[in-house]
Each structure stands twice: as C-alpha cells, then as structure tokens.
C-alpha positions in Angstrom: -5.7 -13.9 2.2 -5.9 -17.8 2.7 -7.2 -19.4 0.1 -8.3 -22.9 -0.4 -8.8 -25.4 -3.2 -11.7 -24.9 -5.3 -11.6 -21.1 -4.4 -11.9 -18.4 -7.7 -9.4 -16.5 -7.6 -8.7 -13.2 -9.8 -5.0 -12.0 -10.5 -4.4 -8.5 -9.5 -0.8 -8.2 -9.6 1.8 -10.7 -12.1 4.7 -8.6 -12.5 7.5 -11.0 -12.0 11.2 -11.1 -12.5 11.6 -10.8 -16.3 14.5 -13.7 -16.4 11.7 -16.2 -15.3 9.7 -15.5 -18.4 10.7 -17.8 -21.0 10.9 -20.5 -18.2 7.6 -20.9 -16.5 4.0 -20.2 -17.2 2.4 -17.1 -15.1 -1.0 -15.9 -14.3 -2.6 -13.2 -16.1 -3.9 -9.9 -14.6 -7.5 -9.9 -14.4 -7.8 -13.1 -15.5 -10.3 -16.0 -13.1 -8.1 -19.0 -12.1 -9.5 -21.6 -9.8 -6.8 -22.8 -6.8 -5.8 -26.6 -7.2 -3.2 -26.5 -4.6 -2.0 -24.5 -2.0 1.3 -24.2 -0.4 2.0 -25.7 2.7 2.8 -22.4 4.8 -0.3 -21.3 3.5 1.2 -18.2 1.7 1.1 -19.2 -2.1 -0.9 -21.2 -4.2 -0.7 -23.5 -7.3 -3.3 -22.5 -9.9 -5.6 -25.2 -12.3 -4.6 -24.4 -15.9 -0.5 -23.3 -14.9 1.4 -26.0 -14.9 5.6 -25.8 -14.3 8.1 -27.8 -14.0 9.8 -28.7 -10.7 12.4 -26.0 -10.0 15.6 -27.5 -10.5 17.1 -28.8 -7.7 14.1 -29.7 -5.5 10.7 -32.0 -6.1 8.5 -28.4 -5.9 6.5 -26.8 -8.4 6.4 -23.2 -8.7 3.5 -21.4 -6.9 2.3 -17.7 -6.3 2.0 -15.7 -3.8 -1.6 -14.8 -2.2 -1.2 -11.5 -2.2 -1.5 -11.2 -5.8 -4.8 -12.6 -6.2 -8.6 -11.5 -4.4 -11.1 -13.7 -4.5 -13.7 -12.9 -6.8 -16.6 -13.3 -3.9 -14.4 -10.4 -2.4 -14.8 -8.5 -5.7 -18.5 -9.1 -5.7 -18.8 -7.8 -2.7 -16.8 -4.6 -3.3 -19.2 -4.1 -6.7 -22.4 -4.8 -4.0 -20.6 -2.3 -1.6 -20.3 0.5 -4.4 -23.8 0.1 -5.9 -25.0 0.4 -2.3 -23.4 3.7 -2.0 -24.0 4.7 -5.4 -28.3 3.5 -4.7 -28.1 5.6 -1.3 -26.6 9.1 -3.2 -29.5 8.7 -5.9 -32.0 8.2 -3.1 -30.7 11.0 -1.4 -30.9 13.5 -4.4 -34.1 12.6 -5.7 -35.6 12.9 -1.6 -34.0 16.5 -2.3 -35.5 17.2 -5.4 -39.1 16.6 -3.6 
C-alpha cells in the first residue's frame, strides 16, 4: 500500500513490542490519522499527532509500517460493496415474493 502526505488512514494493527511502549507514542486501532510524511523507501509513514524522539544514534524519528493502516476511502469502498450486495439480495427477495 502506498500512501502520500495528506492521506487519511485508519490503524488496523497496533501490536508493537512491549519493550518500547514506555518510550514511544503509538497509533491506536480504529483511530483515523493523517499522513504527515512518508519514509524514503515508501514502506512506512509518519502521522499527524504522533511525534517521537529520534532513534538513539540516528537522525530519524520512528515511523510506522504501511501494512498497519488502510486508507479511509478504501474502507468506504468496502462498505459500499457490502451495501450493494445487501441491496441486491433484498431486491431478489422482493421480486421472488411477487
């Protein structure tokens, strides 16, 4: 999944190592975030509202892997697909009842 700055994303997995819990801020499952930056390899993102100190010995802030998030528009598309299937099923039931 490729994200860009400004994308709205939902955290779907926040199972991080327990050892880092006291040192870093993490996203919460089902919360919506805005992407404020993308790691150069495109595999991770930085989020508005979550700012962590740089990793010791580097000049880099920790970021979060893309697979932990989905775009909110994709969630909407999934919901639309489910609603369309349900509506088609209802129409079929109504037409069979006649």
